C-alpha positions, 0 to 999 in steps of 0.5 A: 693132193698135188705137190705143185699146189702144196709148194705154191701154198707153202712158198706163196700164199702162206708167206704172203699171209705171214707178211700181212699179219692184220689182213683178212683173207677172202677165198673166192669159190669152193676150191680156195675155201676148201684149201683155207679150211684145211689150213685153218684145221692144220693151224697154219692160218688163224680162223678169225682172219679167214672169211669163208663161204664167198661164192665165185662170181662166174657165169656158172655161179649166177644162180648162187650169186643171185641167192647170195645177193637176195635178187633170187629167193625161190625156184632154185635148181638142184645145184643151188642150196639156198639154206647153205648159201645164206647160212655162209653169208650170215656167218661171214657177216657175223664174223666181219661185225665181230672183227670190226667191233674189236 
């Protein structure tokens, strides 16, 4: 939506990805994950190289991080969806295992 951000993606992120053809990409947090979902949908980045779903490790995400790590298993606030978090974690684990097996 933002021309400056789009230019930054085109001139920065995508160039770096092209230069590192075998690298895995780990977007951290919701906005970077959303950007990479869009880039995948547009065919700009191969889906198998992007590990989606990583939570940003900020204090604001402490409960979500605790869920991800398994240090908190019950009593979540309405801002934390443990099913969604654990599903994203499992998908990432499965994706990494598939990449390693190649």
